[in-house]
C-alpha positions as CSV (number, residue, x, y, z in Angstrom):
1,M,-46.1,-14.4,-43.0
2,E,-44.0,-17.3,-41.7
3,L,-42.7,-17.3,-38.1
4,K,-39.4,-19.0,-37.3
5,I,-39.9,-21.0,-34.1
6,N,-37.3,-22.5,-31.7
7,I,-38.1,-24.9,-28.8
8,I,-36.1,-25.1,-25.6
9,G,-36.6,-28.4,-23.8
10,L,-37.6,-31.4,-25.8
11,G,-39.0,-33.7,-23.2
12,I,-42.7,-34.7,-23.0
13,M,-44.0,-31.1,-23.2
14,G,-41.5,-29.8,-25.7
15,M,-42.2,-32.6,-28.2
16,S,-45.9,-32.0,-27.7
17,V,-45.4,-28.3,-28.6
18,G,-43.6,-29.3,-31.8
19,R,-46.4,-31.7,-32.8
20,A,-49.0,-29.0,-32.1
21,L,-47.2,-26.5,-34.3
22,L,-46.2,-28.9,-37.1
23,R,-49.4,-28.4,-39.1
24,N,-49.6,-24.6,-38.5
25,P,-49.1,-22.9,-41.9
26,M,-47.8,-19.8,-40.2
27,V,-44.9,-21.7,-38.5
28,R,-41.5,-23.0,-39.5
29,L,-39.8,-25.1,-36.8
30,T,-36.2,-24.2,-37.3
31,A,-34.3,-25.5,-34.3
32,G,-34.5,-27.0,-30.8
33,S,-32.3,-27.4,-27.8
34,D,-32.1,-30.0,-25.0
35,L,-29.5,-31.3,-22.6
36,K,-30.1,-34.9,-23.8
37,R,-28.7,-36.0,-27.1
38,E,-31.4,-38.7,-27.6
39,N,-34.1,-36.0,-27.2
40,L,-32.3,-33.8,-29.8
41,E,-32.1,-36.6,-32.3
42,A,-35.8,-37.6,-31.8
43,A,-36.8,-34.0,-32.4
44,R,-34.6,-33.6,-35.4
45,K,-36.1,-36.7,-37.0
46,E,-39.8,-35.8,-36.2
47,F,-39.7,-32.0,-36.9
48,G,-37.0,-31.7,-39.5
49,F,-35.0,-29.3,-37.5
50,G,-32.1,-27.8,-39.5
51,E,-30.0,-27.6,-36.3
52,V,-30.2,-28.9,-32.8
53,Y,-28.3,-27.6,-29.8
54,E,-27.3,-28.7,-26.3
55,D,-26.7,-25.0,-25.5
56,Y,-29.9,-22.9,-25.9
57,E,-27.9,-19.6,-25.8
58,K,-25.9,-20.7,-28.8
59,M,-29.1,-21.6,-30.6
60,L,-30.6,-18.2,-29.9
61,A,-27.5,-16.4,-31.2
62,N,-27.3,-18.5,-34.3
63,Q,-31.0,-18.9,-35.2
64,K,-32.5,-15.5,-34.3
65,P,-36.1,-16.9,-34.2
66,D,-39.3,-14.8,-34.1
67,A,-40.5,-16.7,-31.0
68,V,-39.3,-19.4,-28.6
69,F,-41.4,-22.0,-26.9
70,I,-39.8,-23.0,-23.5
71,A,-40.6,-26.4,-22.0
72,T,-37.9,-26.9,-19.5
73,P,-38.7,-28.3,-15.9
74,D,-40.8,-26.1,-13.6
75,W,-37.8,-24.7,-11.7
76,A,-35.7,-24.0,-14.9
77,H,-37.8,-21.4,-16.7
78,F,-36.3,-18.1,-15.5
79,K,-32.9,-18.1,-17.3
80,P,-34.1,-19.1,-20.8
81,V,-37.2,-16.8,-20.6
82,M,-34.9,-13.8,-19.7
83,A,-32.4,-14.8,-22.4
84,C,-35.1,-14.8,-25.0
85,L,-36.6,-11.5,-23.9
86,E,-33.2,-9.9,-23.7
87,S,-32.4,-11.1,-27.3
88,G,-35.7,-9.7,-28.6
89,F,-37.7,-12.9,-29.1
90,H,-41.4,-13.5,-28.1
91,V,-41.9,-16.3,-25.5
92,H,-44.4,-19.0,-24.8
93,V,-43.4,-20.8,-21.6
94,E,-44.8,-23.9,-19.9
95,K,-46.6,-23.4,-16.6
96,P,-45.7,-22.2,-14.0
97,L,-44.0,-19.0,-15.2
98,T,-41.3,-19.6,-12.5
99,T,-41.2,-21.2,-9.1
100,D,-40.0,-18.0,-7.4
101,E,-42.1,-14.9,-7.1
102,R,-39.2,-12.5,-7.5
103,E,-38.1,-14.2,-10.7
104,A,-41.7,-14.0,-12.0
105,A,-41.9,-10.3,-11.1
106,A,-38.6,-9.7,-13.0
107,I,-40.1,-11.3,-16.1
108,V,-43.2,-9.1,-15.9
109,K,-41.0,-6.0,-15.8
110,K,-38.8,-7.2,-18.7
111,V,-41.9,-7.9,-20.8
112,K,-43.1,-4.3,-20.1
113,E,-39.7,-2.9,-20.9
114,T,-39.3,-4.7,-24.2
115,G,-42.9,-4.7,-25.4
116,L,-42.5,-8.3,-26.4
117,K,-45.3,-10.9,-26.1
118,L,-45.2,-13.6,-23.5
119,Q,-47.9,-16.3,-22.8
120,V,-47.9,-18.8,-20.0
121,S,-49.2,-22.2,-20.9
122,Y,-52.2,-22.4,-18.6
123,N,-54.0,-24.3,-21.3
124,H,-57.0,-25.2,-19.2
125,R,-58.5,-21.9,-20.2
126,W,-59.0,-23.4,-23.7
127,L,-61.1,-26.3,-22.3
128,A,-64.6,-25.5,-23.3
129,P,-66.3,-26.3,-19.9
130,Y,-63.8,-24.0,-18.1
131,H,-64.2,-21.2,-20.6
132,A,-68.0,-21.6,-20.4
133,T,-67.7,-21.2,-16.6
134,Y,-65.8,-18.0,-17.1
135,E,-68.5,-16.7,-19.5
136,K,-71.3,-17.6,-17.2
137,I,-69.7,-15.9,-14.2
138,R,-68.9,-12.8,-16.3
139,A,-72.6,-12.8,-17.4
140,G,-73.6,-12.7,-13.7
141,S,-75.3,-16.1,-13.7
142,I,-74.2,-16.9,-10.1
143,G,-73.4,-13.4,-8.8
144,E,-70.1,-12.5,-7.3
145,C,-67.8,-15.5,-6.6
146,L,-67.6,-16.1,-2.8
147,M,-66.0,-19.5,-2.4
148,G,-64.0,-21.9,-4.5
149,Y,-62.6,-25.4,-4.2
150,A,-60.2,-27.3,-6.5
151,R,-58.2,-30.5,-6.4
152,K,-55.8,-32.2,-8.8
153,N,-54.5,-35.5,-7.5
154,N,-52.3,-38.0,-9.4
155,P,-51.2,-41.6,-8.9
156,I,-47.7,-42.1,-7.5
157,A,-46.5,-43.4,-10.9
158,V,-46.4,-39.7,-12.1
159,P,-43.6,-38.5,-9.8
160,M,-41.8,-41.9,-9.7
161,R,-41.7,-42.7,-13.4
162,M,-43.3,-40.0,-15.6
163,I,-41.4,-36.9,-14.4
164,P,-37.7,-37.4,-13.9
165,W,-37.3,-34.0,-12.1
166,A,-40.2,-34.6,-9.6
167,R,-37.9,-34.6,-6.6
168,H,-37.1,-31.0,-7.2
169,S,-40.7,-29.9,-7.4
170,S,-43.9,-30.5,-5.4
171,P,-47.5,-31.6,-6.2
172,M,-48.7,-28.0,-6.1
173,W,-46.0,-26.6,-8.4
174,F,-46.8,-29.5,-10.8
175,L,-50.6,-29.7,-10.5
176,S,-52.2,-26.7,-8.8
177,G,-51.1,-23.9,-11.1
178,H,-53.9,-24.6,-13.5
179,D,-56.5,-24.5,-10.8
180,I,-55.1,-21.3,-9.3
181,D,-55.0,-19.6,-12.7
182,L,-58.6,-20.7,-13.4
183,M,-59.9,-19.6,-10.0
184,T,-58.3,-16.1,-10.2
185,W,-59.6,-15.8,-13.8
186,W,-63.1,-16.7,-12.7
187,F,-63.0,-14.6,-9.5
188,D,-61.5,-11.7,-11.5
189,D,-59.7,-10.7,-8.3
190,D,-56.1,-10.7,-6.9
191,P,-55.3,-13.1,-4.0
192,V,-53.9,-11.4,-1.0
193,E,-53.0,-14.1,1.6
194,A,-52.5,-17.8,1.8
195,K,-52.3,-20.5,4.5
196,G,-50.8,-23.8,3.5
197,Y,-50.3,-27.3,4.8
198,G,-48.1,-30.2,3.5
199,V,-46.7,-33.6,4.5
200,K,-43.5,-35.4,3.5
201,R,-43.6,-39.1,4.2
202,V,-44.2,-41.6,1.4
203,L,-41.8,-40.3,-1.3
204,K,-39.2,-39.5,1.4
205,E,-39.4,-43.1,2.8
206,R,-39.7,-44.8,-0.6
207,M,-37.3,-42.7,-2.7
208,G,-35.3,-40.5,-0.2
209,W,-36.8,-37.4,-1.8
210,D,-37.3,-34.2,0.2
211,T,-40.5,-33.3,-1.5
212,Y,-44.2,-33.1,-0.4
213,D,-46.6,-36.0,-0.9
214,A,-49.7,-33.9,-0.4
215,M,-50.5,-30.2,0.0
216,Q,-53.4,-27.9,0.7
217,G,-53.7,-24.2,0.6
218,L,-56.5,-21.7,1.6
219,V,-56.3,-18.5,-0.3
220,R,-58.2,-15.3,0.4
221,F,-59.0,-12.7,-2.3
222,S,-59.0,-8.9,-2.0
223,K,-62.8,-8.7,-2.2
224,G,-63.3,-11.2,0.6
225,G,-63.8,-14.4,-1.3
226,F,-61.7,-17.4,-0.7
227,A,-60.7,-20.7,-2.3
228,T,-59.1,-24.0,-1.2
229,F,-56.6,-25.8,-3.4
230,E,-55.4,-29.4,-2.8
231,S,-53.0,-31.7,-4.6
232,T,-51.2,-34.9,-4.1
233,W,-49.3,-37.3,-6.3
234,I,-49.3,-40.5,-4.1
235,Y,-52.6,-42.0,-5.1
236,P,-52.1,-45.8,-5.6
237,E,-50.9,-46.8,-9.1
238,C,-54.2,-48.7,-9.6
239,H,-56.2,-45.5,-9.5
240,P,-57.4,-44.7,-13.0
241,A,-57.3,-40.9,-12.8
242,M,-54.5,-38.8,-14.2
243,P,-55.4,-36.5,-12.6
244,D,-58.5,-36.8,-10.3
245,S,-59.7,-33.2,-11.1
246,F,-62.6,-31.4,-9.6
247,M,-63.5,-27.7,-9.3
248,E,-66.4,-25.8,-7.8
249,V,-67.3,-22.1,-7.5
250,V,-70.0,-20.8,-5.1
251,G,-71.5,-17.4,-5.9
252,E,-74.1,-15.1,-4.3
253,R,-76.9,-16.7,-6.3
254,G,-75.7,-20.1,-7.4
255,H,-72.8,-22.5,-8.0
256,I,-70.9,-24.3,-10.7
257,H,-68.9,-27.5,-10.4
258,L,-66.8,-29.3,-12.9
259,D,-65.7,-32.9,-12.5
260,R,-63.5,-34.1,-15.4
261,K,-61.5,-36.9,-13.8
262,A,-63.0,-39.5,-16.1
263,E,-63.0,-37.2,-19.3
264,A,-66.1,-39.0,-20.6
265,I,-64.5,-42.5,-21.2
266,E,-64.5,-45.5,-18.9
267,M,-62.9,-48.8,-19.9
268,S,-61.6,-52.0,-18.4
269,G,-59.4,-54.7,-19.7
270,P,-56.6,-57.2,-18.5
271,E,-54.6,-54.2,-17.2
272,G,-57.4,-53.0,-15.0
273,F,-60.0,-50.2,-15.0
274,K,-59.0,-46.9,-16.8
275,W,-60.2,-43.4,-17.6
276,P,-58.3,-42.6,-20.8
277,R,-57.4,-39.0,-21.4
278,S,-58.6,-37.2,-24.5
279,L,-59.5,-33.6,-23.8
280,L,-56.2,-31.9,-23.3
281,N,-54.0,-33.3,-26.1
282,Y,-55.2,-36.1,-28.4
283,K,-54.4,-37.0,-32.0
284,V,-57.5,-37.2,-34.2
285,F,-56.5,-38.6,-37.6
286,D,-53.5,-36.4,-38.6
287,R,-54.0,-33.5,-36.2
288,W,-53.5,-32.9,-32.5
289,V,-56.6,-31.4,-30.9
290,G,-57.7,-30.3,-27.4
291,A,-56.8,-27.5,-25.0
292,F,-53.1,-27.9,-25.3
293,P,-52.7,-27.4,-29.1
294,S,-55.4,-24.7,-29.0
295,C,-53.3,-22.8,-26.4
296,I,-50.1,-23.3,-28.4
297,N,-51.6,-22.1,-31.7
298,S,-53.4,-19.3,-30.0
299,F,-50.0,-17.8,-29.2
300,I,-49.1,-17.9,-32.8
301,D,-52.4,-16.1,-33.6
302,A,-51.4,-13.4,-31.0
303,L,-48.1,-12.8,-32.9
304,V,-49.8,-12.7,-36.3
305,E,-52.7,-10.5,-35.1
306,D,-50.4,-8.4,-32.9
307,R,-52.7,-8.7,-29.9
308,E,-52.1,-9.5,-26.2
309,P,-51.9,-13.2,-25.5
310,Y,-54.8,-14.7,-23.6
311,V,-52.6,-15.6,-20.5
312,T,-50.3,-12.7,-19.9
313,A,-47.0,-12.4,-18.0
314,Y,-48.9,-10.7,-15.2
315,E,-51.4,-13.5,-14.8
316,G,-48.5,-16.0,-14.8
317,W,-46.8,-13.9,-12.1
318,R,-50.1,-14.0,-10.1
319,T,-50.3,-17.7,-10.0
320,T,-46.6,-18.1,-9.1
321,A,-47.1,-15.5,-6.3
322,V,-49.9,-17.6,-4.8
323,L,-47.9,-20.8,-5.1
324,D,-44.9,-19.2,-3.6
325,A,-46.9,-17.9,-0.7
326,I,-48.5,-21.3,0.0
327,H,-45.1,-23.0,0.0
328,R,-43.7,-20.4,2.3
329,S,-46.7,-20.8,4.6
330,V,-46.2,-24.6,4.7
331,E,-42.6,-24.1,5.7
332,S,-43.2,-21.4,8.3
333,G,-46.6,-22.4,9.7
334,E,-47.7,-18.8,9.3
335,T,-50.4,-17.2,7.1
336,I,-48.4,-15.4,4.4
337,R,-49.3,-12.2,2.5
338,V,-49.2,-12.7,-1.2
339,S,-46.6,-10.3,-2.7
340,P,-47.9,-7.1,-4.2
341,P,-48.1,-6.8,-8.0
342,P,-44.8,-5.9,-9.7
343,V,-44.6,-2.3,-10.9
Protein backbone atom coordinates (compact mmCIF):
# COMPACT_ATOMS: atom_id res chain seq x y z
CA MET A 1 0.00 0.00 0.00
CA GLU A 2 1.17 3.50 -0.84
CA LEU A 3 -0.78 6.53 0.38
CA LYS A 4 -0.89 9.75 -1.63
CA ILE A 5 -0.39 12.63 0.79
CA ASN A 6 -0.95 16.37 0.27
CA ILE A 7 0.06 19.15 2.68
CA ILE A 8 -1.86 22.41 3.14
CA GLY A 9 0.31 25.12 4.70
CA LEU A 10 4.07 24.96 4.14
CA GLY A 11 5.42 27.16 6.92
CA ILE A 12 7.41 25.84 9.88
CA MET A 13 4.95 23.08 10.80
CA GLY A 14 4.02 22.05 7.26
CA MET A 15 7.67 21.62 6.29
CA SER A 16 8.20 19.62 9.49
CA VAL A 17 5.31 17.35 8.47
CA GLY A 18 6.92 16.72 5.09
CA ARG A 19 10.28 15.90 6.65
CA ALA A 20 8.66 13.48 9.11
CA LEU A 21 6.87 11.65 6.26
CA LEU A 22 9.68 11.68 3.71
CA ARG A 23 11.22 8.40 4.94
CA ASN A 24 7.90 6.60 5.53
CA PRO A 25 7.73 3.72 2.99
CA MET A 26 3.91 3.83 3.03
CA VAL A 27 3.80 7.47 1.88
CA ARG A 28 4.19 9.34 -1.40
CA LEU A 29 4.19 13.12 -1.03
CA THR A 30 2.39 14.27 -4.15
CA ALA A 31 1.52 17.96 -3.73
CA GLY A 32 1.42 20.93 -1.39
CA SER A 33 -0.28 24.29 -1.18
CA ASP A 34 0.59 27.59 0.45
CA LEU A 35 -0.16 31.27 -0.13
CA LYS A 36 3.55 32.15 -0.38
CA ARG A 37 5.42 31.31 -3.57
CA GLU A 38 8.76 31.03 -1.75
CA ASN A 39 7.30 28.36 0.56
CA LEU A 40 5.96 26.42 -2.42
CA GLU A 41 9.32 26.42 -4.19
CA ALA A 42 11.18 25.35 -1.03
CA ALA A 43 8.76 22.45 -0.55
CA ARG A 44 8.93 21.43 -4.22
CA LYS A 45 12.71 21.28 -4.02
CA GLU A 46 12.90 19.41 -0.70
CA PHE A 47 10.01 16.94 -1.14
CA GLY A 48 9.94 16.47 -4.89
CA PHE A 49 6.32 17.53 -5.22
CA GLY A 50 4.98 16.98 -8.73
CA GLU A 51 2.71 20.00 -8.32
CA VAL A 52 2.39 22.93 -5.93
CA TYR A 53 -0.64 25.20 -5.58
CA GLU A 54 -1.57 28.54 -4.08
CA ASP A 55 -5.23 27.38 -4.03
CA TYR A 56 -5.71 24.28 -1.87
CA GLU A 57 -9.19 23.61 -3.30
CA LYS A 58 -7.70 23.34 -6.79
CA MET A 59 -5.03 20.99 -5.39
CA LEU A 60 -7.63 18.72 -3.79
CA ALA A 61 -9.69 18.59 -6.99
CA ASN A 62 -6.67 17.80 -9.19
CA GLN A 63 -4.73 15.47 -6.89
CA LYS A 64 -7.42 13.44 -5.09
CA PRO A 65 -5.07 12.34 -2.27
CA ASP A 66 -5.73 9.61 0.27
CA ALA A 67 -5.06 11.98 3.17
CA VAL A 68 -4.20 15.62 3.78
CA PHE A 69 -2.03 17.14 6.49
CA ILE A 70 -3.20 20.67 7.39
CA ALA A 71 -0.68 23.06 8.95
CA THR A 72 -2.26 26.47 8.43
CA PRO A 73 -2.32 29.06 11.28
CA ASP A 74 -4.44 28.30 14.38
CA TRP A 75 -7.44 30.30 13.23
CA ALA A 76 -7.38 29.01 9.63
CA HIS A 77 -8.12 25.28 10.10
CA PHE A 78 -11.88 25.02 9.68
CA LYS A 79 -12.33 25.66 5.94
CA PRO A 80 -9.53 23.35 4.69
CA VAL A 81 -10.54 20.61 7.16
CA MET A 82 -14.15 20.71 5.98
CA ALA A 83 -13.09 20.89 2.33
CA CYS A 84 -11.02 17.72 2.76
CA LEU A 85 -13.75 15.83 4.61
CA GLU A 86 -16.39 16.87 2.08
CA SER A 87 -14.10 15.64 -0.70
CA GLY A 88 -13.64 12.25 1.00
CA PHE A 89 -10.05 12.64 2.26
CA HIS A 90 -8.71 11.66 5.69
CA VAL A 91 -7.28 14.58 7.69
CA HIS A 92 -4.46 15.25 10.09
CA VAL A 93 -4.66 18.82 11.40
CA GLU A 94 -2.29 20.88 13.51
CA LYS A 95 -3.49 21.84 16.96
CA PRO A 96 -5.89 23.32 17.92
CA LEU A 97 -8.67 21.72 15.88
CA THR A 98 -10.17 25.21 15.48
CA THR A 99 -10.32 28.41 17.53
CA ASP A 100 -14.12 28.35 17.63
CA GLU A 101 -16.13 25.69 19.50
CA ARG A 102 -18.98 25.76 16.99
CA GLU A 103 -16.60 25.09 14.12
CA ALA A 104 -14.97 22.25 16.06
CA ALA A 105 -18.40 20.73 16.76
CA ALA A 106 -19.25 20.91 13.05
CA ILE A 107 -16.05 19.01 12.25
CA VAL A 108 -16.89 16.28 14.77
CA LYS A 109 -20.30 15.85 13.16
CA LYS A 110 -18.78 15.73 9.67
CA VAL A 111 -16.29 13.05 10.74
CA LYS A 112 -19.15 10.94 12.12
CA GLU A 113 -21.19 11.52 8.96
CA THR A 114 -18.41 10.56 6.56
CA GLY A 115 -16.69 7.81 8.56
CA LEU A 116 -13.33 9.36 7.66
CA LYS A 117 -10.38 9.51 10.03
CA LEU A 118 -9.19 12.74 11.60
CA GLN A 119 -6.33 13.20 14.04
CA VAL A 120 -5.41 16.43 15.83
CA SER A 121 -1.67 16.96 16.30
CA TYR A 122 -1.53 16.97 20.08
CA ASN A 123 1.87 15.34 19.73
CA HIS A 124 2.80 15.60 23.42
CA ARG A 125 0.91 12.32 23.95
CA TRP A 126 3.85 10.69 22.15
CA LEU A 127 6.42 12.08 24.63
CA ALA A 128 7.41 9.11 26.78
CA PRO A 129 7.11 10.89 30.20
CA TYR A 130 3.60 12.14 29.41
CA HIS A 131 2.51 8.74 28.13
CA ALA A 132 4.04 7.08 31.20
CA THR A 133 2.01 9.50 33.35
CA TYR A 134 -1.16 8.39 31.55
CA GLU A 135 -0.29 4.71 32.13
CA LYS A 136 0.48 5.22 35.82
CA ILE A 137 -2.76 7.12 36.39
CA ARG A 138 -4.77 4.45 34.54
CA ALA A 139 -3.07 1.79 36.69
CA GLY A 140 -4.36 3.58 39.82
CA SER A 141 -0.91 4.59 41.10
CA ILE A 142 -2.09 7.94 42.51
CA GLY A 143 -5.83 7.30 42.74
CA GLU A 144 -8.40 9.53 41.09
CA CYS A 145 -7.04 12.85 39.80
CA LEU A 146 -8.18 15.75 41.98
CA MET A 147 -6.05 18.74 40.96
CA GLY A 148 -3.77 19.71 38.11
CA TYR A 149 -1.49 22.58 37.19
CA ALA A 150 0.22 23.34 33.88
CA ARG A 151 2.23 26.20 32.43
CA LYS A 152 3.78 26.87 29.05
CA ASN A 153 5.58 30.20 28.80
CA ASN A 154 7.69 31.51 25.93
CA PRO A 155 10.17 34.36 25.33
CA ILE A 156 8.80 37.38 23.49
CA ALA A 157 10.85 36.48 20.41
CA VAL A 158 8.27 33.77 19.64
CA PRO A 159 5.30 36.09 18.87
CA MET A 160 7.47 38.93 17.55
CA ARG A 161 9.72 37.01 15.16
CA MET A 162 8.91 33.30 15.00
CA ILE A 163 5.15 33.36 14.32
CA PRO A 164 4.06 35.91 11.71
CA TRP A 165 0.37 35.47 12.63
CA ALA A 166 0.75 35.85 16.43
CA ARG A 167 -1.27 39.08 16.50
CA HIS A 168 -4.34 37.06 15.46
CA SER A 169 -3.87 34.43 18.18
CA SER A 170 -3.14 34.36 21.92
CA PRO A 171 -0.62 32.62 24.18
CA MET A 172 -3.30 30.13 25.22
CA TRP A 173 -4.38 29.22 21.69
CA PHE A 174 -0.73 28.78 20.75
CA LEU A 175 0.60 27.09 23.89
CA SER A 176 -2.05 25.73 26.27
CA GLY A 177 -3.81 23.33 23.93
CA HIS A 178 -1.19 20.65 24.56
CA ASP A 179 -1.59 21.00 28.33
CA ILE A 180 -5.39 20.94 28.25
CA ASP A 181 -5.34 17.88 25.99
CA LEU A 182 -2.94 16.07 28.31
CA MET A 183 -4.84 16.99 31.47
CA THR A 184 -8.21 15.88 30.12
CA TRP A 185 -6.56 12.66 28.86
CA TRP A 186 -5.03 12.00 32.28
CA PHE A 187 -8.17 12.96 34.24
CA ASP A 188 -10.28 10.89 31.80
CA ASP A 189 -13.05 13.41 32.36
CA ASP A 190 -14.86 16.20 30.52
CA PRO A 191 -14.38 19.82 31.70
CA VAL A 192 -17.63 21.59 32.54
CA GLU A 193 -16.74 25.20 33.41
CA ALA A 194 -13.90 27.71 33.15
CA LYS A 195 -12.85 31.01 34.69
CA GLY A 196 -10.17 32.96 32.87
CA TYR A 197 -7.94 35.99 33.32
CA GLY A 198 -5.79 37.85 30.82
CA VAL A 199 -3.78 41.02 30.34
CA LYS A 200 -2.96 43.06 27.20
CA ARG A 201 -0.12 45.52 27.70
CA VAL A 202 3.37 44.68 26.43
CA LEU A 203 2.56 43.56 22.88
CA LYS A 204 -0.10 46.25 22.59
CA GLU A 205 2.36 49.00 23.58
CA ARG A 206 5.32 47.61 21.65
CA MET A 207 3.63 46.31 18.49
CA GLY A 208 0.12 47.76 18.52
CA TRP A 209 -1.37 44.25 18.64
CA ASP A 210 -4.70 43.61 20.32
CA THR A 211 -3.64 40.28 21.78
CA TYR A 212 -2.96 38.93 25.26
CA ASP A 213 0.48 38.94 26.85
CA ALA A 214 -0.45 36.46 29.57
CA MET A 215 -3.46 34.30 30.43
CA GLN A 216 -4.59 31.95 33.16
CA GLY A 217 -7.63 29.67 33.34
CA LEU A 218 -9.15 27.59 36.13
CA VAL A 219 -11.10 24.63 34.76
CA ARG A 220 -13.47 22.34 36.70
CA PHE A 221 -14.19 18.77 35.59
CA SER A 222 -17.47 16.87 35.83
CA LYS A 223 -16.28 14.59 38.67
CA GLY A 224 -15.21 17.58 40.82
CA GLY A 225 -11.51 17.76 39.99
CA PHE A 226 -9.98 20.99 38.72
CA ALA A 227 -6.86 22.26 36.95
CA THR A 228 -5.11 25.58 36.41
CA PHE A 229 -3.54 26.47 33.07
CA GLU A 230 -1.24 29.44 32.46
CA SER A 231 0.60 30.77 29.46
CA THR A 232 2.53 33.84 28.45
CA TRP A 233 4.80 34.73 25.55
CA ILE A 234 6.52 37.84 26.94
CA TYR A 235 9.40 36.29 28.89
CA PRO A 236 12.60 38.31 28.17
CA GLU A 237 14.48 37.23 25.06
CA CYS A 238 17.42 36.20 27.23
CA HIS A 239 15.35 33.44 28.89
CA PRO A 240 16.62 30.06 27.63
CA ALA A 241 13.29 28.19 27.67
CA MET A 242 11.12 27.62 24.60
CA PRO A 243 8.88 26.90 26.35
CA ASP A 244 9.20 26.94 30.12
CA SER A 245 6.98 23.88 30.59
CA PHE A 246 5.80 22.30 33.84
CA MET A 247 2.87 20.02 34.71
CA GLU A 248 1.62 18.45 37.92
CA VAL A 249 -1.27 16.15 38.83
CA VAL A 250 -2.37 15.53 42.42
CA GLY A 251 -4.41 12.42 43.07
CA GLU A 252 -6.11 10.83 46.07
CA ARG A 253 -2.95 8.88 47.02
CA GLY A 254 -0.04 10.64 45.39
CA HIS A 255 1.18 13.10 42.78
CA ILE A 256 3.17 13.30 39.55
CA HIS A 257 5.05 16.32 38.25
CA LEU A 258 6.90 16.81 35.00
CA ASP A 259 9.43 19.58 34.40
CA ARG A 260 10.79 19.57 30.84
CA LYS A 261 11.82 23.17 30.29
CA ALA A 262 15.51 22.25 29.99
CA GLU A 263 14.94 19.00 28.02
CA ALA A 264 18.07 17.47 29.64
CA ILE A 265 20.62 19.80 27.98
CA GLU A 266 22.20 22.95 29.41
CA MET A 267 24.84 24.89 27.52
CA SER A 268 26.47 28.29 27.45
CA GLY A 269 28.52 30.21 24.93
CA PRO A 270 29.15 33.69 23.52
CA GLU A 271 25.41 34.06 22.79
CA GLY A 272 24.41 33.27 26.37
CA PHE A 273 22.93 30.41 28.37
CA LYS A 274 20.63 27.99 26.50
CA TRP A 275 18.41 24.93 26.89
CA PRO A 276 18.50 23.39 23.39
CA ARG A 277 15.36 21.52 22.38
CA SER A 278 15.64 17.89 21.27
CA LEU A 279 12.60 15.92 22.49
CA LEU A 280 9.81 17.03 20.17
CA ASN A 281 11.43 17.11 16.72
CA TYR A 282 15.12 16.50 16.18
CA LYS A 283 17.14 15.07 13.29
CA VAL A 284 19.34 12.15 14.33
CA PHE A 285 21.60 11.23 11.42
CA ASP A 286 19.15 10.95 8.50
CA ARG A 287 15.83 10.64 10.38
CA TRP A 288 13.62 12.99 12.35
CA VAL A 289 12.80 11.61 15.78
CA GLY A 290 10.71 12.69 18.75
CA ALA A 291 7.08 13.22 19.65
CA PHE A 292 6.20 15.23 16.54
CA PRO A 293 7.31 12.71 13.86
CA SER A 294 5.91 9.88 16.01
CA CYS A 295 2.52 11.59 16.00
CA ILE A 296 2.65 12.28 12.26
CA ASN A 297 3.59 8.71 11.37
CA SER A 298 1.09 7.27 13.85
CA PHE A 299 -1.69 8.77 11.73
CA ILE A 300 -0.32 6.92 8.69
CA ASP A 301 -0.42 3.74 10.81
CA ALA A 302 -4.06 4.44 11.67
CA LEU A 303 -4.89 4.63 7.95
CA VAL A 304 -2.95 1.47 7.07
CA GLU A 305 -4.34 -0.49 10.04
CA ASP A 306 -7.84 0.99 9.67
CA ARG A 307 -8.04 1.96 13.33
CA GLU A 308 -9.13 5.07 15.21
CA PRO A 309 -6.39 7.70 15.55
CA TYR A 310 -4.94 8.21 19.01
CA VAL A 311 -6.21 11.82 19.20
CA THR A 312 -9.75 11.89 17.85
CA ALA A 313 -11.89 14.69 16.46
CA TYR A 314 -13.92 14.59 19.68
CA GLU A 315 -10.81 15.08 21.79
CA GLY A 316 -9.76 17.94 19.54
CA TRP A 317 -13.22 19.49 20.02
CA ARG A 318 -12.93 19.10 23.80
CA THR A 319 -9.71 21.10 24.02
CA THR A 320 -11.09 23.79 21.71
CA ALA A 321 -14.26 23.97 23.84
CA VAL A 322 -12.17 24.59 26.97
CA LEU A 323 -9.99 27.22 25.28
CA ASP A 324 -13.06 28.89 23.82
CA ALA A 325 -14.68 29.01 27.28
CA ILE A 326 -11.55 30.45 28.91
CA HIS A 327 -11.30 33.21 26.29
CA ARG A 328 -15.00 34.06 26.65
CA SER A 329 -14.53 34.18 30.42
CA VAL A 330 -11.59 36.56 30.10
CA GLU A 331 -13.67 38.88 27.92
CA SER A 332 -16.82 38.77 30.07
CA GLY A 333 -15.36 38.41 33.56
CA GLU A 334 -17.84 35.59 34.19
CA THR A 335 -17.42 31.89 34.86
CA ILE A 336 -18.38 30.16 31.60
CA ARG A 337 -19.96 26.75 31.14
CA VAL A 338 -18.05 24.60 28.67
CA SER A 339 -20.26 23.75 25.69
CA PRO A 340 -21.91 20.32 25.82
CA PRO A 341 -20.46 17.62 23.55
CA PRO A 342 -21.65 17.69 19.92
CA VAL A 343 -24.24 15.07 19.01
